[in-house]
N, C-alpha and C positions, 0 to 999 in steps of 0.2 A: 529287906522288907521296909525298914525304917527309911532307907534312902528313897524308895518309891513314894512313900507317904509324905515325905518332906517335899518332893518335887510336885506332887499333886496339890498340897497345901499352898505352895508358892504360886503355882499356876492359877489356882482358884482365887487367891488374893489379888493377883495382877488383873485377872478378868474382872473382878468386882470393882477395883479401883479405876481401871481404865474405861469401863463401860458406863460409869455413873455420869460423866459429862456428856456422853452421847445421848442419854435419855432425857436430860434436863432441858427445859426451855430457856431461851435467851431472855432473861429478865433484867438486862442491864438498865441502870438508871440514867446512863448518858447515851444520847443518840450518836450514831456513827456518821450521819449525813446531815447537811444543813436542811432545815425545813421546820414544819410545824407538826407537833405530835400530841396525841391525846394519851394521857397516862391513865391506864385502867388499873384495876386491882391486880392484874396479872403481868402486864407488860406495857411497853410504849408502842403505840400504833402511829405510823407516819401517814399523814394525809397528803393527797395529791393536790397541787395548787390549781386554782381556777383563775381565769382572767376577769378583770373588771372592765366593763364596757361603758362608754359615755356616748349617749345618743341624744342630741338636742338638750344637753344639760342634765339628763337623767342618768344616774349611775346604777348599773345592774350587773348581775351575772346570769349566765345561762346554766341551768342545772346540768351537771355532767355525771350523773349516777353517783351521788355522794355516799360515803361510807356511813353505816348505821351502827349506833351504840345503844345499849340498854342504859337507861337512866341510872340504875344502881351501880353500873360498872365504871362510870366516869369519876376519876379522882381529881385530876387537875389537867392543866395544859402545859406543854413544854415547847419553847421556841429555841432553836439552835441555829446560829448564823449571824451574819452582819446585816442587820436590818435597821431602818429608821424607826425605832420603837416609840418615838414621840407621836407618831400618827397611827399607832396600833389600836384597833377597836375590836370588841366582840359585839356582834349584832345579831339580832334575829332577822330572818329573811321573810319577806312578804311577797306573795304572787303579784306580778305586775301584768304581764301579757305573754302571749305565745309569740315566738319569733316567726318570720316568714316561712321557715322550714318546720315549724310546729314544736320547737323545743321551748319548754317553759322558761320564762325570764323572771327573776326575783330581784326586788329592790331591797335596800338595806333598811331595816326597821330600827326600833329604838336601841340605842347603845346600852350595853350592860356594863356596869362598873366592875373593874377587875383590880386585884392586887398583884403587882409584879415584883418578884424577888430575883436578884442576880444570884445564880448558883455557881458560876464559873466563867471562864472566858467565852464570850458569845453564847452563853447558856442561861436562859431565864425560865422561871417557873411562874405560871399564871394561874390564878384562882378567881372565880367569879365571887363578888361580894354577897350577892343574894342567892336565892335558890334557883337552880336551873330546872326548867320544866321540859316536857316533851315538845319537840318542834324542830324547825330547820334553822340552823345557825351558821355563822361564818366568823372567822377572824380575818381582819382586813388590814393590810399594810400597802399603801400606795396603789399600785396596779395589780396586786395579787391578793386573792382571797382563798382561804382554805375552808371549804364548806363541809358540813356533816349534819346528820340527822340524829336526834335523840329520841328514842322510842320508849 
């Protein structure tokens, strides 16, 4: 009887110990792939890059179904990879015009001041200096922009 109770207890402990990691979310603080991330109060969310177009000297992006975040959920931004950070800017986006195919085009608005801190090899944490409000924003480096909407 004691032998069966011991086996049941061991099996129960193994089940509990091994199932805990399966139920938890991945809340790692270091990204696994190069790119731009928004750090929320729960996890890191990787944004998809968007291309910057130059037409007759006007720089713009075409909206490509950007990810949306609640204002209260955004903690900071994380960039991971080998980028020229001397040209990194955080900008609001302003509607410019529709493309010939009907996609909305947005130009870069006023630059928002940011604090950048190195966290490790090719890993940087960014935080805006002022308050972030609701709107359409992007982080822009050379020909790549990561756009997102704050609701």
